[in-house]
N, C-alpha and C positions, 0 to 999 in steps of 0.2 A: 363905665362903658354904656352907651345908649342901648335901650332894650332891643331896637331893631337889629343891632349887630349880634346880640345874643340870640335873636330869633332866627337869624339867617346863617350863622356860622355852623361848620361841620362839627358833629358831636364826637370829638376825638376821645373824650373820656369814655364814652360808651363803647367805642371801637376797641380801646385798650382793654376794657374790662372783658369784652367778649372774645377778642382775638388774643389777648395776653396769655392765657393758659395754653392755647395752641402753639403760640410762638415759643413759649418756654419749653413745651414738649418737643418741638422740632429742634430747638437749640440743643437740648440735652441729647437728643438722638444723634445730631451731628457731632457733638463732642465725643460721645462714646464710640461712634463709628470711626471718627478720626483717630482716637486712641487705639482702637482695634486694628485699623488698617495701617496706621503709623507710616505715612508716606515719606517722611524725611529720614534718611539714614544717619547713623552716628557720625560725628565729625572727625573721628580718627580710627585708624585700622592698623593692625600689626601683621607684618609679613615675615615669615621665617625663610631666609634665603639659602646661602651656602658658604663655602670657604672663600677665603681671600683670592681675588683674581679669577674666580669661577664665573661661568655664564649665569648661574643663579644670582650671584651678587650684582652683575651688570644689569640683568633684566629687572631685578628688584628696584634698582635706581630708576629705571625707565618707568616702571609702574608708579613709583612715588611721584615722579614728575607729572605723569598723566593725571593722577588723582588730585594733585595739588591744583590743577586747573579747575577742578570742581569744588575746591574748598575743603578737601579731605586731607587731613594730616596723616602721613604714613610713617610708621616706625619700622625700620628694618632690623631684624635680629639675625646676625650671622650664625651659621651652624656648620656642623661637619658634613652635612649633606642630607640626602633623602630620608634615611632611616631616623636621624635625629628630628627632622621635620615632622615625620609621622608620629614619633613619640610625643612631641609637643602638642600635636593636634589631639592625640588620644588623652592627654592629661587635662582634666577639666579645670585644674588650677593654673594652667598655662595661660599667658596673656596673648598667645598667638591666635589670630583669626583665620589666616589663610597661609598656605605654604606651597613651595615647589616640591613635587614628589615624582620620583621616577617610576614609570610603569613596571609592573612586576614586583613592586616592593611589598605588596600586601595582598590579601585575598578579599573578594567582594563581601563575603559573609562577615569578616572581621571589620571591614569598613562600615557596613550597615549597622553592625552592633554598636560601633562607637559613634554613630551619627555623623559620618563624613560623606561629603558629596564632591563630585568632580565638576570643574567648570570647563573641562575639555582638555585636549592635547595641544600643546603649544609649539613644540619643535622636537625634532629628533636629536638625541644626544648620544652619538656613537660611542662605542667602547674603543678608546685609543690605547693601544699597546705600543709604547715607544721603547726601543732597546738600543744598546750600543752596537754599532755596525759590525764590530768584530765577532759578535755572537752568531750572526747570520741565522736568525730563527725563522723557520718557515712553517712549523707545526707547534701547537701548544704543548705537545709532549716533550719538546726540546727545552721547556722551562724547568724540568727536573733538576734540582740542585742549584738553581740560580737564585740570586737575591732580587726579588720582585716586590716593589712597593704597591700595595693594593688600596692604600688609604685607610683612614680610621673606621672603626665599626659603625660610627654614626652616619657614614655615607652608604649609598646603595651598591657601591661597586664590590666590596668584599663578598657579599652574599651571591651576587650575580657571577663574579669571576670564579668562585668555588664551584658553582653549578656548571660553568663552562669546562672547568678542569675535570669535573667528575664524568661528564659525558665523553671525555677523551681518555678516560681511564687513569687520570692522574689524581692522586690523593693530595689534600692540602698540605699534609706533612712532608710531601716530596719536594715542596717549593719553600724556600726561605722567604716568607711573606713579611713585609714591613708595613707599619701602620701610620706612617707620617702623613701629614697633610700635603697637598699637591705642591705648594711652593717650595718647602724645604726638601721634599723628595726630588724635585726637579734639579735643585742645586746638587744633591748627592749623585744624581744620574750624570750630570755634566762633569762632576769631579771624578767619576769612575768608581764611586764607593758602592753603587748598586748596579745591577745589570739591566734592569728593565723597570718601567713605570707604567702602571695601568690606572686610568681614570675615565670617567664618563662625563662628557661635556659637549655643548654646542661649539661649532667652530669659531664662534665669536670670542671665545676665551683667549686672553692674551697669551697664556701658556701654550695653547695649541698653535697659535700663529708663530710663536717663537721657536718651538721645537720642530715644526715642519721646515724651518729654514736653517736649523743648526747643523753644521757639518759633523759627521760621525754619529749622528742619531738617526735611526730609521724607524719607520712606521710599519707595524705588522699588518700583513695583508691576509684577511680572513677569506681564503679561497673557497672554503666550504660554507660560505654564508647562507646559501639557500637551504642547506640542511639544518642549520641553526634556526632560521626563521620558521621552518616548518615544524620543528620540535617545540619551539617556544613561541606561542601566538603573540606575546607582547613584544617580540623582537621583530624588527624589519630590516630589509636589505637596502643599504644605501651605498652609493659610489662616490668616492672623492675623485673628481675628474682630473685628468692630467693637465698640469699647467694652471690650475685654479688659484694657487697661491701666488705664483709669479710666472706670467707667460713668457717674459723675456728670458728668464733663467730656467724655464721649463721645470718648475717645481709645483707639485711632485713630478717625477719623470715618467710616471705611468698612472693608470687608473688603479685606485686602491678600493677593495671591497671591505666594507665594515658592517658589523652588526650593531643595531641601534635600538635601544628602548626609547621611549618618548618622555619628555618632561610634561607633567600635568600640573594644573592648579587645583589644589584640594582645599576645601573649606569646611568649617563646621556647618552642620545642617541648619542651625539657627541664625546664620548670617543674614543680615537685612537684605531683602530682595533688591532694593535699589543699589546697594553696594555690589551685589552680584552682577547687576546690569552694568555698572561702571567697570568692573573688572573684565567682563566679556567684551565690552566696547574697546577698552584699552588693549586687550589681547589681540583683537582684530587689527588694530592700528600697529601694534608693536611687531606682531609675528605674521602679518598677512602678506608681506612682500616676498620676493624671490630670494633664495639663498643658495648656499653650496649644496644643500641636500633637499631643497624644496622648490616647487614651482610657485608662481604668483597665485595667491589665494588658496593654496593647499592646506595651510594652517592658519589659524587654529581650527580644530574639528572635534567631533564627538567620538572619534575612533581611538584605538590603541590604548584604552584605559580599562582596567578591571573594576574601577570604582564607578558607581552609577552616576551618569551625567545629569545635572539638573535640567528639567524640561525647557526652561527659558534659554539655557545655553544651546541645547540641541536645536531649538527652533531658530535661534539667531544664526547659527552656522548654516542652517538649511535655507532659511528664507530671507536673511538679512535683518536689519534693524526693524523694530516694530513701526507701524504706520505713523503714529504721532511723532516718534523720535526722528523721522525723516524730515519733518517740516517745522518742528518746534525745538526750542532749547531743552536740554535734557531734563532740568528740574520741572519745567512746566509739563512736558510730556509725561514724566514719571508721576506727577501729582494726579493727572487725569486718568492715567492707566491704572493707578492704584485706587482711585476714588470713584471710578465709574459705577461700581456696584452700589456705593452709597448714594450717588447722585440719582440713580434709577430708583432706589428704594425711597428716597426722599420725594421724588416725583410721584411715586405711587401713594405716598402718605399725604402729599399736598393736595392732590385732586379731590379726595373726599372731604378734606378739611375746608377746601375752598367752597364746597357746597354747604357746609355746616355754618361757617362763620357769618355770611350775610343774613340768613334767617335769625341767628342769635342776636345780631346787631339790631335788626328791626324789632325783635321782641324786647330787647333791653330798652330801646328808646320809647316804645309804646308803653312799656310797663311804668314809666314815669308819669304817664297820663292815666293809665287804667287803674293804678292803685288808689286814685282819688274817688273812683266810682264806689269803692268799698266804704269810703267816708260818707258819700251821699246816701248809700243804702243804710248806713247806720243812723243817719238823721231821720230817714223815712221810718225806719224800724222803731226809733224812739217815740214817734207819734202813734204808730199803729199799735204798739204794745200797751198804750195807756187807754183806759176806758174813755169813751166820748165825753162823759160828764166831767172828766178831770183834765182834758187836753188844754184848756185855756191857760193853765199855768205852765204848760210845756212849750207853747208856741214861741214866746220871746227868746227862750234859751236856745232853741234849735235855729231860729233866724240868726241869732248872734253867731252860732257855730257855722252856719252857712257863710256868713260874712268872712269868718276866719279862713274857711276852706278856699273861698274865692280869692282872698288876698294872697294866699300861698300859691294857688294855681297861676295867678298873674305873674309870678316871679319864676315860673318854670322856664328854663332855657331848653329849647327844642329846635332841631333842624327844620328848615322851611318846608321840606317835603312832607313833614308830619304835622304841619300847622292845622290841617283839617281836624285831626284828632283833638287838638287843644281847643279849637273853637267849638267843636261838638261838646266837649266837656263843659265849657263855660255856658253853653246854651242849656245843658241839662241841669246845671246848678241853678240857673235862673228859673227853669221849669219847676224845680222842687220848691224854690222860694215862692213862686206864684201859687203853688198848691197850698203851701202853709198859710200864706196870706188869705187865700180864698177860704180855707177852713176856719181861720180865725175870724174873718168877717161874717161868715155864715153862722158861727157860734154866737157872735154878738147880736145878730138879728133874731135869734130865737127868743120868743116871749118868756118872761119869767113865770114860774109856777104860781 
C-alpha cells in the first residue's frame, strides 16, 4: 500500500483499542439487562379449565385459539371445576400456569400466601337449579329429602350450595346430594332418577341451552336474590330475561332471578408479564361483548374477586390498552414497554462515555508519536552523561541510533489530522542530529594538548 494511503486513512485500530472496552461494557450491560427484563414470554402455557361441555371448557378453547395467533402453544387440562383448579395452582409441582376460578372459592390471605393473582372477572356464572316440573320447588327448604346432584367436590358448587342451604336452615344431611359430573347428572335428571340438578356456569354452556328448552324441566327462581347478594359480597343479582332463549316460543316464559358468582382468571404470581398482557387482551376480546347477563364492555373488570388483581390488568380495564400497543404490533410494543428502563439507563451511560472516548482516541494516536520523544531524550542523555573528553567515541553510535529512530518514525501510520505531530517529531530528530554533528565538529577543531 502506498505510504500516502497509510498517511491519510482513518486509524480504525486506535479507535477499536480506545472504544473497544467501552463497547464491551455496554454490550455486557445490555445482555444482563435483557436477561433481567426478559421481554419475550415462554412459548407455551397450560390452562386448567373445567368439566366436559362446561363454559370453562369452551372458553379455554377460545383462549387457546387467541394465543395461537401470537405463537403461544396452549395446553388445556380438564378438571372437575373451580376447587380442583385452585388445588392445581396451589401445588408447586403442578404444570398449570393459569386457571378459571369461581369467586368465593378462596380467601384473599390464602391466595396471597400461595402467590396467586387475579387477572380480573370474566363473566357471571349463575347458580342454575333445574328440577323436575312435578316437584314444583319455590323455596330451597323444599329440597329436604330430594335427590339433588351438586357435582363433584373438585367444583365450586358443593361448597357454595351448602352455604346457601345453611342460611335457609337446611342441613346438608337433609338433602340426598349426588356428586356426578354435569353431563351424566343431566342424563339422570332427564331419566327421572334424580329430582334436581345444581351447577354453576355461563349461559354459553350447551347443557344450559338444552335444559332451558327441555319440556318437564324447570329452572328455580331465586326470588330472594337481593338478600343473598347482600349477605355474600361475591354474589351478584342477574336476571334471565323472558324470551331470551327463544322469542318465538317465549322461552323462558318469565324473568328468572338468579344469584351469580363470577368466573375469574387466576395465575401464579411468577407468570411472565407479557403472557399476562396477552391473557388480558384476549379476555377483553372474548368477554367484552354483550350477553344474556352483561352489557357491552361490562366485562372483563377488576371487581367481584377476592384475589388481588394485578396492576396491569386493573389499568387495562380502566384505561384500555397501553399507548404503544394501540399503534404497534404486540411483540414490538411489548419489547419497548419492557425495555424502556434499560434504554434510558443505556442512554445515561452512553452520554458520559461519548465524552471520554474521543479524548482517549486522540491520546492513543498521539502516543504513537510521543513515545519516540523518549528515545530522543535517551540519545541526548547518552551524550550528556559522558564527560566531554570522552564524547568523541559516543557520537558515531548515537548518530547511528538516530538514523534507526528516524527510519522507524518514517513508517508510522497516522491519520492526516495528526500529521503536524509527525512532522514536528521528524524536525526534532533532525535538530538532535545537528547538535551531535556540531558537537562532533567542535571537538575535532579543538587543539591537541
